[in-house]
C-alpha positions as CSV (number, residue, x, y, z in Angstrom):
1,M,85.6,48.7,87.0
2,S,88.9,50.3,88.0
3,K,89.2,52.4,91.1
4,F,91.2,55.6,92.1
5,I,92.3,56.2,95.7
6,I,92.1,59.8,96.9
7,V,93.8,60.5,100.2
8,S,92.3,63.5,102.1
9,M,94.3,65.3,104.8
10,S,91.5,67.6,105.8
11,P,89.3,67.0,108.8
12,L,86.2,66.4,106.6
13,P,84.7,62.9,106.7
14,A,85.7,60.6,103.8
15,S,82.0,59.9,103.0
16,F,81.3,63.7,102.6
17,I,84.2,64.1,100.1
18,E,83.1,61.0,98.2
19,S,79.7,62.6,97.8
20,L,81.3,65.7,96.2
21,F,82.9,63.4,93.6
22,A,79.8,61.4,93.0
23,P,78.4,63.6,90.2
24,Y,81.6,63.3,88.2
25,R,82.2,59.5,88.3
26,G,80.7,59.0,84.9
27,M,83.4,61.3,83.4
28,I,86.2,58.9,84.5
29,N,84.4,55.5,84.3
30,A,85.9,54.4,87.5
31,E,85.1,54.1,91.2
32,I,86.6,56.6,93.7
33,E,87.5,55.7,97.2
34,V,88.4,58.5,99.6
35,I,90.6,57.7,102.7
36,A,90.7,60.4,105.4
37,V,94.0,60.4,107.3
38,H,93.7,63.6,109.3
39,D,93.7,61.7,112.6
40,L,96.3,59.1,111.8
41,S,99.9,59.0,112.9
42,K,102.6,60.0,110.5
43,E,103.7,56.4,110.0
44,E,100.1,55.4,109.2
45,V,99.7,58.2,106.8
46,K,102.9,57.2,104.9
47,K,101.5,53.7,104.4
48,V,98.2,55.0,103.1
49,L,100.0,57.4,100.7
50,E,101.8,54.5,99.0
51,K,98.6,53.5,97.3
52,A,97.2,57.0,96.7
53,D,96.4,58.3,93.2
54,I,95.4,61.8,94.3
55,V,96.1,63.7,97.6
56,L,93.8,66.4,98.8
57,G,95.7,68.8,101.1
58,D,94.5,70.1,104.5
59,Y,92.7,73.4,104.2
60,T,93.4,74.0,107.9
61,F,97.1,73.9,107.1
62,R,97.8,71.8,110.3
63,M,98.7,68.6,108.4
64,K,101.9,69.4,106.5
65,I,103.1,67.6,103.5
66,D,106.9,67.4,104.0
67,K,109.6,65.7,102.1
68,E,109.2,62.5,104.1
69,L,105.5,62.2,103.2
70,C,106.3,63.1,99.6
71,E,108.7,60.2,99.4
72,S,105.9,57.8,100.3
73,M,103.9,58.8,97.3
74,K,104.6,56.0,94.8
75,K,101.9,56.9,92.1
76,V,100.4,60.2,93.1
77,K,99.3,62.2,90.0
78,L,98.3,65.4,91.8
79,I,98.3,67.1,95.2
80,Q,95.3,69.4,95.1
81,Q,95.2,72.0,97.8
82,P,91.7,73.3,98.4
83,S,92.7,76.8,99.2
84,T,94.9,79.6,97.8
85,G,97.6,79.2,100.4
86,F,100.0,76.2,100.1
87,D,103.0,77.1,102.4
88,H,102.4,73.9,104.5
89,I,103.4,71.9,101.4
90,D,107.1,71.3,100.5
91,V,106.5,72.1,96.8
92,Q,110.2,71.7,96.0
93,A,110.2,68.1,97.3
94,C,107.1,67.4,95.3
95,A,108.7,68.9,92.2
96,E,111.7,66.6,92.6
97,K,109.3,63.6,92.7
98,R,107.5,65.0,89.6
99,I,104.3,65.5,91.5
100,P,102.3,68.6,90.5
101,V,100.9,70.7,93.4
102,A,97.8,72.8,92.5
103,N,95.9,75.3,94.6
104,A,92.6,77.0,94.1
105,G,94.2,80.3,93.1
106,G,91.7,82.9,92.1
107,A,88.6,81.1,93.6
108,N,88.6,83.5,96.6
109,S,90.1,86.6,94.9
110,V,86.9,88.6,94.9
111,S,86.1,87.6,98.5
112,V,89.5,88.8,99.8
113,A,89.3,92.0,97.7
114,E,85.8,92.8,99.1
115,Y,87.0,92.2,102.6
116,T,90.0,94.5,102.1
117,I,87.8,97.3,100.8
118,M,85.4,96.8,103.7
119,V,87.9,97.0,106.5
120,A,89.7,100.0,104.9
121,L,86.5,102.0,104.9
122,A,85.7,100.8,108.4
123,L,89.1,102.1,109.6
124,L,88.9,105.4,107.7
125,K,85.4,106.0,109.1
126,R,86.3,104.6,112.6
127,L,83.2,102.4,112.3
128,I,83.9,100.0,115.1
129,Y,84.4,102.8,117.7
130,A,81.3,104.6,116.4
131,N,79.2,101.5,116.7
132,E,80.4,100.4,120.1
133,T,80.1,103.8,121.8
134,T,76.7,104.6,120.3
135,A,75.4,101.1,121.3
136,K,76.4,101.9,124.9
137,G,74.1,105.0,124.8
138,E,76.9,107.5,124.3
139,W,77.0,110.1,121.5
140,P,80.5,110.2,120.1
141,Q,79.8,112.6,117.2
142,W,82.2,115.3,118.3
143,K,84.8,112.8,119.6
144,L,84.8,111.3,116.1
145,M,85.3,114.7,114.6
146,D,88.3,115.2,116.9
147,L,89.8,111.8,116.1
148,G,89.2,112.3,112.4
149,T,87.2,110.3,109.9
150,Y,88.1,110.3,106.2
151,D,87.0,109.4,102.7
152,L,88.8,107.0,100.4
153,Y,88.1,109.4,97.5
154,G,91.3,111.3,96.7
155,K,93.6,109.1,98.7
156,T,96.5,107.0,97.6
157,W,96.2,103.2,98.1
158,G,99.4,101.1,97.9
159,I,99.1,97.5,96.9
160,I,101.9,95.1,97.8
161,G,101.6,92.2,95.4
162,L,99.5,92.6,92.2
163,G,98.5,89.0,91.6
164,R,94.9,87.9,91.3
165,I,93.8,89.4,94.6
166,G,95.8,92.6,94.2
167,R,94.3,93.2,90.8
168,E,90.7,92.7,92.2
169,V,91.5,95.2,94.9
170,A,92.9,97.7,92.4
171,K,89.7,97.5,90.3
172,R,87.5,98.3,93.3
173,V,89.8,101.0,94.7
174,K,89.7,102.9,91.4
175,V,85.8,103.1,91.6
176,F,86.2,105.1,94.8
177,G,88.3,107.7,93.0
178,A,91.6,106.8,94.7
179,R,95.1,106.7,93.1
180,V,96.6,103.2,93.1
181,L,100.3,102.5,93.5
182,Y,101.6,98.9,93.4
183,Y,104.8,97.0,94.1
184,D,105.4,93.6,92.8
185,V,108.6,91.6,91.9
186,R,107.3,91.5,88.3
187,R,106.3,94.8,86.9
188,L,103.3,94.8,84.6
189,S,103.6,96.0,81.0
190,K,102.7,99.6,80.3
191,E,99.5,98.5,78.6
192,E,98.5,96.4,81.7
193,E,99.2,99.3,84.0
194,E,97.1,101.6,81.9
195,D,94.3,99.1,81.7
196,L,94.2,98.7,85.5
197,G,94.9,102.3,86.2
198,V,97.8,101.6,88.5
199,E,101.3,103.0,88.9
200,F,104.4,101.1,89.8
201,A,106.4,102.2,92.8
202,R,109.3,100.6,94.6
203,L,108.4,99.5,98.1
204,P,110.0,102.4,100.0
205,R,108.2,105.0,97.9
206,L,104.9,103.1,98.1
207,L,105.0,103.0,101.9
208,R,105.9,106.7,102.3
209,S,103.3,107.8,99.7
210,S,100.2,105.8,100.5
211,D,97.3,106.5,102.8
212,V,96.2,102.9,102.7
213,V,98.6,99.9,102.3
214,S,97.4,96.4,101.8
215,I,99.5,93.3,101.3
216,H,98.7,90.4,99.0
217,V,101.7,88.3,98.5
218,P,102.4,84.6,99.1
219,L,104.5,83.5,102.1
220,T,108.0,82.5,100.9
221,P,111.4,82.8,102.5
222,E,111.9,86.1,100.7
223,T,108.6,87.6,101.9
224,R,108.7,86.4,105.5
225,H,108.7,89.5,107.7
226,M,109.0,91.8,104.7
227,L,107.4,94.5,106.8
228,G,109.2,95.2,110.1
229,E,109.9,98.2,112.3
230,A,111.9,100.1,109.7
231,E,109.1,99.7,107.2
232,F,106.3,100.8,109.5
233,R,108.4,103.8,110.6
234,S,108.5,104.8,107.0
235,F,104.7,104.8,106.5
236,K,103.0,108.1,105.7
237,P,101.7,109.7,108.9
238,G,98.0,108.8,109.4
239,A,98.2,105.8,107.0
240,I,96.3,102.5,107.7
241,F,97.5,98.9,107.0
242,I,95.6,95.8,106.0
243,N,96.9,92.2,106.0
244,P,94.5,89.5,104.7
245,S,97.3,87.3,103.4
246,R,99.7,85.6,105.9
247,G,100.6,86.6,109.4
248,E,104.3,85.8,108.9
249,L,104.6,88.5,106.2
250,V,104.7,91.0,109.0
251,D,106.6,91.4,112.2
252,E,103.5,91.5,114.4
253,S,105.3,93.1,117.4
254,A,106.5,95.9,115.2
255,L,103.0,96.4,113.8
256,A,101.6,96.6,117.3
257,K,104.3,99.1,118.3
258,A,103.5,101.2,115.2
259,I,99.9,101.4,116.1
260,K,100.5,102.1,119.8
261,E,103.1,104.8,119.2
262,G,101.1,106.4,116.4
263,W,103.4,105.8,113.5
264,I,100.3,104.6,111.7
265,A,96.6,105.4,112.3
266,G,95.3,101.8,112.4
267,A,95.3,98.3,111.0
268,A,93.0,95.5,110.0
269,V,94.5,92.0,110.4
270,D,92.8,88.7,109.4
271,V,95.9,86.4,109.6
272,Y,98.4,85.7,112.4
273,S,101.7,83.9,112.7
274,E,100.0,81.5,115.1
275,E,96.4,80.6,114.5
276,P,94.3,80.9,116.5
277,P,96.4,83.6,118.1
278,P,96.9,83.6,121.9
279,K,94.5,85.8,123.9
280,D,97.4,88.1,124.9
281,H,98.5,88.7,121.3
282,P,99.5,92.3,121.1
283,L,97.2,93.1,118.2
284,L,94.2,91.6,120.0
285,E,95.1,93.6,123.1
286,L,95.1,96.8,121.0
287,A,91.7,96.0,119.6
288,R,90.3,95.4,123.0
289,S,91.8,98.6,124.3
290,G,90.0,100.9,121.8
291,Y,92.7,101.5,119.2
292,N,91.7,101.8,115.6
293,V,92.3,98.1,115.0
294,I,90.1,95.4,113.4
295,V,91.0,91.8,114.1
296,T,89.1,88.9,112.3
297,P,89.6,85.1,112.4
298,H,91.1,84.4,108.9
299,I,87.8,84.8,107.1
300,A,88.7,87.2,104.2
301,G,88.7,84.4,101.6
302,A,86.6,81.9,103.4
303,N,83.0,83.1,103.0
304,S,80.3,80.7,101.7
305,D,80.6,81.9,98.1
306,A,84.4,81.4,98.1
307,R,84.2,78.0,99.7
308,T,81.8,76.9,97.0
309,R,84.1,78.1,94.2
310,I,87.1,76.5,95.9
311,I,85.4,73.1,96.2
312,E,84.2,73.2,92.6
313,H,87.6,74.1,91.3
314,S,89.4,71.4,93.4
315,I,87.0,68.6,92.5
316,K,87.0,69.5,88.7
317,N,90.8,69.8,88.8
318,V,91.2,66.3,90.3
319,I,88.7,64.9,87.7
320,R,90.8,66.5,84.9
321,V,93.9,64.7,86.1
322,L,92.1,61.4,86.5
323,R,90.9,61.8,82.9
324,G,94.6,62.2,81.8
325,E,94.4,65.9,81.3
326,T,96.8,68.6,82.5
327,P,96.0,70.1,85.9
328,L,95.2,73.8,86.3
329,A,96.8,76.2,88.8
330,V,100.0,74.2,89.3
331,V,102.2,76.1,91.7
332,N,105.5,74.1,91.4
333,M,106.0,74.9,87.7
334,K,109.1,72.8,87.4
335,V,106.8,69.9,87.1
């Protein structure tokens, strides 16, 4: 019986990954051997990659697939990244080698959308402050009235990036009776806009018009630091900001300054330019100091339900390719 070699760059044991493929072996009539390389040196990894049929990317993003590693892939049919993000993979180098790179796009869209709605409501209602002070035996009812707590109903929500996640956010925001503006490099058709109930706006207009702004774009050279001090200064007074996408999309120092100086009323951040962030990270310090800031450890799209969907999608996509079929969710479309 023939055998396929799958090289895994994640920290999961090879035996565990093999067990995930076990139910599907009958579909390819071949053995599957998984080789875990997470703890190997780069030179050792290059040697293993020479015999790989499939590469599973690192969901922790620590083990990068650069051009040098890509050159070692002599017969790789697919690089399957078990996550939505793939900015640790040189997709252009892979395209030049005719190696498709696929992600698990869409598998965690609902999870991220629900997180985004959750933290928006928590910021508008100042839930963290209310809970912490009440738990201490204080009674912050009048203090909260002075600070201001608000409804989502009747507000304007600006979505930066109307891909899978952005659309799921838009669907949920509309249920609350809020107006939805969106900015994306590709404008939807009039029919799509009407179906989703969204209105296109250039980024400057979206920022100055929205009570809530959330960002849902991939990290690329064009989107890195797309929101800096000038953008945060242009926000509508009293607005809140949510970033469940990538830390590098935002100038974090500028965001911290915007919160501290009151240009915006608060923020929820799930991602950071360095993960885990240092303890003296300015956004963590603001959260500890009682500002209307929510910080979480990159969990928006990583709950148990999302992980199950990501694993299922990744395994089935690999099996598709081993059966000679075209992979789904390819991100380097030149292939």
